[in-house]
C-alpha positions in Angstrom: 0.0 0.0 0.0 2.8 2.4 0.9 4.8 1.6 -2.2 1.8 2.3 -4.4 0.2 5.4 -2.8 2.6 7.2 -0.3 3.9 10.6 -1.2 7.5 9.5 -0.5 7.9 5.8 0.0 11.1 4.6 1.6 12.8 1.4 0.4 12.3 -1.8 2.5 15.9 -2.0 3.6 18.1 -2.0 6.7 17.4 1.6 7.5 13.6 1.0 7.5 14.2 -2.2 9.6 16.0 -0.1 12.2 13.1 2.4 12.3 10.6 -0.3 12.9 12.8 -2.1 15.5 13.4 1.1 17.6 9.8 2.2 17.2 8.4 -1.1 18.4 10.5 -1.2 21.5 9.4 2.3 22.3 5.8 1.5 21.8 5.8 -1.6 23.9 8.1 -0.3 26.7 8.6 3.5 26.4 9.7 3.8 30.0 12.3 1.1 29.7 10.7 -1.1 32.5 9.9 -4.5 31.1 12.7 -5.4 28.7 16.0 -6.2 30.4 19.5 -5.6 29.1 19.8 -9.4 28.5 16.5 -9.3 26.5 17.8 -6.4 24.3 21.0 -8.5 23.6 18.8 -11.2 22.2 16.6 -8.8 20.2 19.2 -6.4 18.8 20.4 -9.0 16.3 17.1 -8.4 14.5 17.6 -4.6 14.2 18.6 -4.7 10.6 16.9 -8.0 9.6 13.2 -7.1 9.9 13.2 -6.1 6.2 14.2 -9.7 5.4 11.5 -11.0 7.8 8.8 -8.9 6.1 10.0 -9.7 2.6 10.1 -13.5 3.5 6.7 -13.3 5.4 8.4 -14.7 8.5 7.4 -14.1 12.2 10.4 -15.3 14.1 11.1 -11.9 15.5 7.5 -11.3 16.5 7.3 -14.6 18.3 10.5 -13.9 20.3 9.4 -10.4 21.3 5.9 -11.7 22.3 7.3 -14.4 24.5 9.8 -12.1 26.3 7.3 -9.3 26.7 4.6 -11.6 28.3 7.2 -13.1 30.7 8.4 -9.8 31.8 5.0 -8.3 32.3 4.0 -11.2 34.6 7.2 -10.8 36.6 6.6 -7.0 36.9 3.1 -7.7 38.1 4.5 -9.8 41.0 7.1 -7.1 41.8 4.5 -4.4 42.0 2.6 -6.4 44.6 5.9 -6.8 46.6 6.8 -3.1 46.4 3.3 -2.0 47.4 3.4 -4.1 50.6 5.3 -1.6 52.7 5.5 2.2 53.1 8.0 4.4 51.2 10.7 6.0 53.4 11.1 9.6 52.1 13.9 10.6 54.4 16.4 8.1 52.8 18.5 9.9 50.2 17.7 8.1 47.0 17.8 9.4 43.4 16.3 8.3 40.1 19.2 9.1 37.8 19.0 10.0 34.2 20.8 6.8 33.3 18.4 4.6 35.2 15.4 6.4 33.6 16.7 6.1 30.1 18.4 2.7 30.0 17.0 -0.9 30.2 17.2 -2.5 33.6 20.1 -4.9 34.4 18.5 -8.2 35.4 15.3 -8.7 37.4 16.9 -6.9 40.4 17.3 -3.8 38.1 13.7 -4.0 37.0 12.5 -4.2 40.7 14.6 -1.2 41.6 13.3 0.8 38.7 9.7 0.0 39.5 10.3 0.9 43.1 11.7 4.3 42.3 9.1 5.1 39.7 6.3 4.2 42.1 8.0 6.2 44.9 8.3 9.2 42.6 4.6 8.9 41.7 3.6 9.0 45.4 6.0 11.9 46.1 4.5 14.0 43.3 1.0 13.3 44.7 2.1 14.4 48.2 3.8 17.6 46.9 0.7 18.4 44.8 -1.6 18.0 47.9 0.8 20.2 50.0 0.8 22.8 47.2 -3.0 22.9 47.1 -3.4 23.1 50.9 -0.5 25.5 51.5 0.8 23.6 54.6 2.9 20.5 55.3 0.9 17.7 57.0 2.1 16.2 60.3 3.6 12.8 60.6 0.2 11.0 61.2 -1.5 12.8 58.3 1.6 12.3 56.1 1.6 8.5 56.8 -2.1 8.2 55.9 -1.6 10.2 52.7 1.4 8.1 51.8 -0.7 4.9 52.2 -3.6 6.3 50.2 -1.4 7.5 47.3 0.7 4.3 47.4 -2.4 2.2 47.0 -3.6 4.4 44.1 -0.2 4.3 42.4 0.0 0.5 42.7 -3.5 0.2 41.5 -2.8 2.2 38.3 0.2 0.1 37.4 -1.7 -3.2 38.2 -4.6 -2.1 36.0 -2.3 -1.2 33.1 -0.7 -4.6 33.3 -4.1 -6.3 33.5 -5.2 -4.4 30.4 -2.3 -5.9 28.6 -2.8 -9.5 29.9 -6.6 -9.4 29.5 -6.8 -7.6 26.1 -9.3 -9.5 23.9 -6.5 -9.9 21.3 -4.0 -11.2 23.8 -0.4 -10.2 24.0 0.1 -11.6 20.5 -2.5 -9.3 19.1 -1.0 -6.3 21.0 2.5 -6.9 19.7 1.3 -7.7 16.2 -0.8 -4.6 15.9 2.0 -2.5 17.4 4.4 -4.0 14.8 2.1 -3.1 11.9 1.7 0.4 13.3 5.4 1.0 13.7 6.0 -0.3 10.1 3.5 2.3 8.9 4.9 5.2 10.9 8.4 4.3 9.8 7.4 6.1 6.5 6.2 9.3 8.3 4.5 10.1 11.6 1.0 10.4 10.1 0.9 7.1 8.2 -0.9 4.6 10.5 -2.2 1.1 10.5 -5.8 1.0 11.6 -7.7 -2.1 12.8 -11.4 -1.5 12.2 -12.2 -0.2 15.7 -9.3 2.3 15.5 -10.6 3.5 12.1 -14.0 4.1 13.7 -12.5 6.1 16.5 -10.4 8.2 14.0 -13.5 9.1 12.0 -15.3 10.1 15.2 -12.5 12.6 15.9 -13.1 14.2 12.5 -16.8 14.7 13.1 -18.4 11.4 12.4 -21.3 10.7 14.8 -19.4 9.0 17.7 -19.5 5.4 18.7 -19.8 5.4 22.5 -21.5 4.0 25.5 -23.3 7.3 26.1 -22.2 8.7 29.5 -19.9 11.3 30.8 -17.7 11.1 33.9 -16.6 13.5 36.6 -14.8 13.5 39.9 -17.0 14.1 43.0 -16.0 16.2 46.0 -14.3 13.1 47.5 -12.2 12.6 44.3 -14.1 9.5 43.2 -15.0 9.1 39.5 -18.8 8.9 39.0 -21.2 9.2 36.1 -22.0 12.8 35.5 -24.5 12.6 32.7 -26.3 10.0 30.6 -26.9 11.0 26.9 -30.6 10.5 26.0 -31.1 7.6 23.5 -27.6 6.1 24.1 -26.9 2.5 25.2 -26.2 3.8 28.8 -29.5 5.7 28.9 -31.4 2.7 27.5 -29.8 0.2 29.8 -32.0 1.3 32.7 -29.2 0.3 35.1 -27.1 3.4 35.3 -27.8 6.7 37.0 -26.0 10.0 37.6 -23.7 9.6 40.6 -23.0 5.9 40.0 -19.4 4.9 40.7 -17.8 2.4 38.3 -15.7 0.0 40.3 -14.9 -2.8 37.8 -14.9 -3.3 34.0 -15.0 -6.7 32.4 -14.6 -7.6 28.7 -16.0 -10.9 27.3 -14.2 -14.0 28.5 -11.8 -11.9 30.6 -11.4 -11.3 34.3 -12.8 -8.1 35.7 -10.4 -5.1 36.1 -10.7 -3.3 39.4 -11.0 0.5 38.7 -12.3 1.6 42.1 -9.3 3.8 42.7 -8.7 5.0 39.1 -8.6 8.7 38.4 -10.7 10.5 35.8 -8.1 10.5 33.0 -7.2 6.8 33.6 -10.9 5.8 33.6 -11.5 7.6 30.3 -8.5 5.9 28.9 -9.7 2.5 30.0 -13.2 3.0 28.6 -11.8 4.2 25.3 -9.7 1.1 24.8 -10.7 -0.6 21.5 -13.0 -3.5 22.3 -13.3 -7.0 20.8 -16.7 -8.4 19.9 -19.5 -8.5 22.6 -20.6 -6.2 25.4 -18.6 -4.9 28.3 -19.9 -5.4 31.8 -19.6 -2.5 34.2 -19.9 -3.1 38.0 -21.2 0.1 39.6 -21.8 1.2 43.1 -25.1 3.1 43.5 -25.4 6.1 45.7 -27.1 4.0 48.3 -24.1 1.7 48.5 -25.5 -1.3 46.6 -23.7 -2.8 43.6 -25.1 -3.6 40.2 -23.7 -5.1 37.0 -24.8 -3.5 33.8 -24.0 -4.9 30.3 -23.3 -2.2 27.7 -22.4 -1.9 24.1 -21.1 1.0 22.0 -23.4 2.6 19.4 -23.4 5.5 17.1 -24.8 8.6 18.9 -26.9 11.2 17.2 -26.6 13.7 20.0 -24.1 16.5 19.3 -21.7 17.5 21.9 -21.9 21.3 22.2 -18.5 21.6 23.7 -16.9 20.3 20.5 -18.8 22.8 18.3 -18.2 26.4 17.5 -18.9 28.9 20.3 -19.0 32.7 19.9 -18.8 35.4 22.6 -18.8 39.2 22.8 -15.8 41.0 24.4 -17.0 44.5 25.4 -14.4 47.0 26.5 -13.3 50.3 24.9 -14.4 48.6 21.7 -16.6 45.6 21.0 -14.8 42.5 19.7 -16.3 39.1 18.7 -14.5 36.0 19.8 -15.0 32.5 18.3 -13.2 29.4 19.5 -12.9 26.4 17.0 -11.6 23.2 18.7 -11.5 21.1 15.5 -12.2 21.1 11.8 -15.1 18.7 11.8 -17.5 17.7 9.1 -20.4 15.2 9.0 -19.1 12.1 7.2 -22.6 10.7 7.1 -24.0 13.6 5.2 -21.1 15.4 3.6 -22.9 18.4 2.1 -21.2 21.1 4.2 -24.3 21.9 6.1 -23.0 20.4 9.4 -19.4 21.3 8.9 -17.4 23.7 11.0 -17.1 26.4 8.3 -20.9 26.7 8.1 -21.1 26.8 11.9 -18.5 29.6 12.1 -20.4 31.6 9.4 -23.6 31.4 11.4 -21.7 32.5 14.5 -20.2 35.4 12.7 -23.7 36.5 11.6 -24.9 36.4 15.2 -21.8 38.5 16.3 -22.2 41.1 13.6 -25.7 41.8 15.0 -23.9 42.9 18.2 -22.0 45.5 16.1 -18.5 44.1 16.7 -15.6 46.2 15.5 -13.2 43.2 15.2 -13.0 39.4 15.5 -10.7 37.0 17.2 -10.7 33.4 15.8 -9.1 31.1 18.4 -7.3 28.1 16.8 -5.2 27.2 19.8 -5.1 23.5 20.5 -6.9 22.8 17.2 -5.1 19.8 15.8 -6.8 20.0 12.4 -9.3 17.7 10.6 -11.2 18.2 7.4 -9.1 20.1 4.8 -12.3 20.9 2.8 -13.6 22.7 5.8 -10.3 24.6 6.1 -10.7 25.8 2.5 -14.3 26.9 3.1 -13.4 28.6 6.4 -10.6 30.6 4.6 -13.2 31.6 2.0 -15.4 33.3 4.7 -12.8 36.0 5.0 -11.4 36.5 1.4 -13.0 36.8 -2.0 -12.9 33.9 -4.4 -9.4 32.8 -5.3 -6.6 30.3 -4.5 -6.2 29.4 -0.8 -3.5 26.7 -1.0 -1.6 24.3 -3.2 -1.3 20.5 -3.2 1.5 18.3 -4.7 1.1 14.6 -5.0 3.6 12.1 -6.4 3.0 13.6 -9.8 4.9 16.7 -10.9 1.7 18.7 -11.4 0.7 21.1 -8.6 -3.0 21.4 -7.9 -4.6 24.6 -6.6 -7.1 24.7 -3.8 -9.7 27.4 -4.5 -12.4 29.3 -2.7 -15.0 29.2 -5.4 -17.6 31.4 -3.5 -17.6 35.1 -4.3 -17.7 37.6 -1.5 -17.1 37.2 2.3 -19.0 36.7 5.4 -16.8 39.0 7.4 -14.4 41.7 6.0 -13.5 43.6 9.2 -10.3 43.5 11.4 -9.4 39.9 12.0 -6.9 38.3 14.5 -6.2 34.5 14.6 -4.8 33.1 17.8 -2.5 30.0 17.4 0.0 28.0 19.4 2.3 25.0 19.2 -0.7 22.7 19.2 -2.4 24.3 16.2 -1.8 21.8 13.3 -2.8 20.8 9.8 -6.0 22.5 8.8 -5.4 25.2 11.4 -2.1 25.9 9.8 -3.6 26.1 6.4 -6.2 28.7 7.5 -3.6 30.7 9.4 -1.0 30.5 6.6 -3.5 31.5 3.9 -4.9 34.5 5.7 -1.4 35.6 6.6 -0.3 35.4 3.0 -3.2 37.5 1.9 -2.6 40.0 4.7 -6.2 39.3 5.7 -5.5 38.4 9.3 -2.9 39.2 12.0 -1.5 35.9 13.3 -0.8 36.0 17.0 0.7 33.4 19.4 3.5 30.9 19.0 4.8 28.9 16.0 2.3 26.2 15.0 2.9 22.5 15.0 4.3 22.1 11.5 2.1 19.5 9.8 1.4 20.3 6.1 0.7 16.9 4.7 -2.6 15.2 3.9 -3.7 11.7 4.5 -6.4 9.3 3.2 -7.8 6.2 5.0 -7.9 3.2 2.7 -8.9 -0.4 3.2 -6.0 -2.7 2.9 -6.4 -3.4 -0.9 -3.8 -2.7 -3.5 -6.3 -2.9 -6.4 -7.8 0.5 -5.3 -7.6 3.4 -7.8 -7.4 6.7 -5.9 -9.0 8.6 -8.8 -12.3 6.9 -8.4 -12.2 5.6 -4.8 -15.4 6.7 -3.1 -14.2 6.3 0.5 -16.5 3.4 1.4 -14.4 0.3 0.9 -14.3 -2.2 3.7 -11.6 -4.7 4.8 -10.2 -6.5 7.9 -7.7 -3.6 8.4 -7.1 -0.1 7.1 -4.2 2.2 6.5 -4.0 6.0 6.8 -1.5 7.1 4.2 0.2 10.4 3.5 -0.5 11.0 -0.1 -0.2 14.8 -0.5 2.0 17.7 0.5 0.3 21.0 1.3 1.7 24.4 0.3 0.7 28.0 1.0 -0.3 30.2 -1.9 3.1 31.9 -1.7 4.8 28.5 -2.4 6.2 27.9 1.1 5.0 25.2 3.4 4.2 24.9 7.1 5.6 21.3 7.0 8.2 20.8 9.7 8.7 24.4 10.7 5.1 25.6 11.2 3.4 29.0 10.6 5.4 31.8 12.2 3.1 34.3 13.8 3.2 38.0 13.0 3.1 38.8 16.7 4.8 36.3 19.0 3.3 35.4 22.4 5.2 32.8 24.4 3.7 29.4 25.2 2.4 29.0 28.8 5.1 28.7 31.4 4.6 25.0 32.0 3.9 24.0 28.4 6.3 21.9 26.5 4.9 21.7 23.0 6.1 18.8 20.8 6.1 19.8 17.2 6.4 18.0 13.9 10.2 18.6 13.8 10.4 16.5 17.0 8.7 13.5 15.6 10.5 10.4 14.4 10.5 10.0 10.6 9.1 13.5 9.9 9.1 14.5 6.2 10.7 17.7 5.0 9.1 19.4 2.0 10.9 21.6 -0.5 9.3 24.9 -1.5 7.5 25.4 -4.8 6.6 28.5 -6.9 3.9 30.8 -5.7 0.5 30.5 -7.2 0.4 33.0 -10.1 -3.2 34.1 -9.4 -2.5 34.9 -5.7 -2.8 38.6 -5.0 -2.2 39.8 -1.4 -4.1 42.7 0.1 -2.4 45.8 1.6 0.1 45.0 4.4 -1.2 45.0 8.0 0.3 47.1 10.7 2.5 44.3 12.0 5.2 46.6 13.6 2.5 48.5 15.5 0.9 45.3 16.6 4.2 44.0 17.9 4.7 47.2 19.9 1.2 46.8 21.4 2.0 43.2 22.3 5.3 44.1 23.9 3.5 46.6 26.2 1.1 43.8 27.3 3.8 41.2 27.9 6.2 43.6 29.7 3.5 44.5 32.2 2.3 40.8 32.7 3.9 38.6 35.4 2.3 35.6 33.5 4.2 36.4 30.2 7.4 37.2 32.0 7.3 33.8 33.6 6.5 32.2 30.2 9.5 33.9 28.6 11.9 32.4 31.2 10.3 28.9 31.4 12.5 27.4 28.7 15.6 28.2 30.7 14.1 26.7 33.8 13.1 23.6 31.9 16.7 23.1 30.8 17.9 23.2 34.4 15.3 20.5 35.4 16.7 17.9 33.0 18.7 15.9 35.4 18.6 13.3 38.2 15.4 13.4 40.3 15.6 13.3 44.1 13.3 10.8 45.9 13.4 12.8 49.2 10.2 14.5 50.4 12.0 17.7 51.5 13.4 18.2 48.0 9.9 17.9 46.4 8.3 20.4 48.8 10.6 23.2 47.7 8.9 25.9 45.6 9.0 24.9 41.9 10.4 27.4 39.4 8.6 27.8 36.2 5.1 26.7 37.3 2.2 28.7 35.8 1.7 31.7 38.0 -1.8 32.8 39.0 -3.5 34.5 36.1 -2.9 38.2 36.2 -5.6 40.4 37.8 -4.0 43.3 35.9 -6.3 44.1 33.0 -9.1 41.9 34.4 -11.5 44.8 33.7 -10.2 45.2 30.1 -13.5 43.8 28.8 -16.5 42.0 29.9 -17.6 38.7 28.3 -21.1 37.8 27.3 -23.1 35.6 24.9 -24.9 36.7 21.8 -28.6 37.3 22.1 -29.7 33.9 20.7 -27.5 32.0 23.0 -28.6 34.0 26.0 -32.2 32.9 25.4 -31.2 29.3 25.2 -29.2 29.5 28.5 -32.3 30.8 30.3 -34.0 27.5 29.8 -31.1 25.2 30.6 -29.8 25.5 34.1 -26.9 23.1 33.8 -25.7 24.6 30.5 -26.0 28.1 32.0 -23.8 27.0 35.0 -21.1 25.7 32.6 -21.3 28.8 30.5 -20.8 31.2 33.4 -17.6 29.4 34.4 -16.4 29.5 30.8 -17.0 33.3 30.6 -14.8 33.8 33.7 -12.1 31.7 32.1 -12.2 33.8 28.9 -11.9 37.1 30.8 -8.8 35.8 32.7 -7.1 34.3 29.7 -3.9 36.3 29.1 -3.7 35.4 25.4 -7.2 36.7 24.8 -6.5 39.8 26.8 -3.4 40.4 24.7 -5.3 39.8 21.5 -8.0 42.2 22.5 -5.5 44.9 23.3 -3.8 44.5 20.0 -7.0 44.6 18.0 -8.5 47.7 19.8 -5.2 49.7 19.8 -4.0 48.9 16.3 -6.5 47.4 14.0 -10.0 48.8 14.9 -10.4 52.4 13.7 
């Protein structure tokens, strides 16, 4: 499939073999816990022989990896029980060294030591977090109780992760086999992936397809327990009749497997467990009702018709010295079931702009921070909302011919002052919109450099007889592959691939953020520039220099941004050995996010457009969520900076 369709296929040789070998070990044991140095000595002889295994359709390496992996996981399971049997002593001077953290353990004793230190570090972080939240150090009795509680939770997390491996419906063999296929795919580039059917369904859900899910949302209650927060009407959870809001999930059991105890799992861990691709059949949840009784409920995943409002477009009014519209777009979604553009994000943004224009906005902020992309067609249509008909991007396939992406609709939905907010997590379709509007001088791009993904992929069934020119996207197979088939270019001939879109006005990433960009990914492609589109005509230049001066005034007066500017240096100093003594962890941390500035808190007020206000009056729960969201927007230093730039430089 790769040799036939990929934009830049690599030869099946020793270099590719090495990529797959290294990637598989990282995928199976990224923390260097399970495989021992002696195991690596047995495996490393295959480092440059996997191409021969693949070409010869042999599975000797896979069989060896699987047997070692399963043996070590079982041994680690026993060790975790032993380590969790007695309290950690935080007054003993111990250190988790960089070498220990990055190298494979030496023998079973080395594995035991590493597990011990990682678990101890996890408990230490939990204690320091609690102390930071309370503002005072607990006494010995309280500290001992807290240590016991956090040790139990840490042991439980590791035990459950091991059980998920051992009890996976596909078995260890299936886990290793799927991981091998995935690493073979990503050896060509980071965005080529091997998809079993259930992973393909989850991927389409992320791009806007109606999700396949159980139909309930979770939250942590006041005691820190994970409970059911909401049942989605019409969903399997709703129809089961056995679940209610406030129920606590204490065990999860897949068909023909032992139940996994999740009674002490945290919110993120619980969501991760429930999102694990399932085999055939229902999952059985054991829940504890609010009256203390237990009940088992059998559930299945089904496609939900209910839309999640938090994943759709939201618009707000920022009213200060000027009135500014604000729209946040979390993803470039489209409706794969009815792909007519009606339910896509571009149309939703257009409707929101129309609502905001009725509020007499003088400028607009479009927030694409943390937007990892999605539908490229929606990105084309979104760009077209702000510029007249014309080229918005270019595509190059394996052929020499360059294709032009065009906005075919005359006119604009909004032609006023426009600012686009981006950061290191803005990727793909987000970068296309930001780059296009920057090239046209249509929008001021503010924030930090974007992720750097300017390639396009297509999901295909595993079938080499497919013809891409007439493939309708509906083929089925036992497995699928997401392939990189196109390079994306800006209308000026440059590309965001690898380096990202550089903002006109730079605002540093949050102090604690450590964005990982395309350039940091293994096997990332580098794209050469091409000629600019000959029909591309930029508008008059924007006042970039004045905007930078305005931003500098904001960042110079902000403790938050001053902390952000120095955070990279602090991060560099932290890359070393880690103490396992409590006193060292209770010292104040440099580089943590400071409290959001109160300075400029009255820069603007935040409210909802009229239509949204009417809806909130009839939905108490949604109104409560909305009020908290408004407070967050008003305190957000990046929105405050963007507002200041717009009103002082771009709005007349």
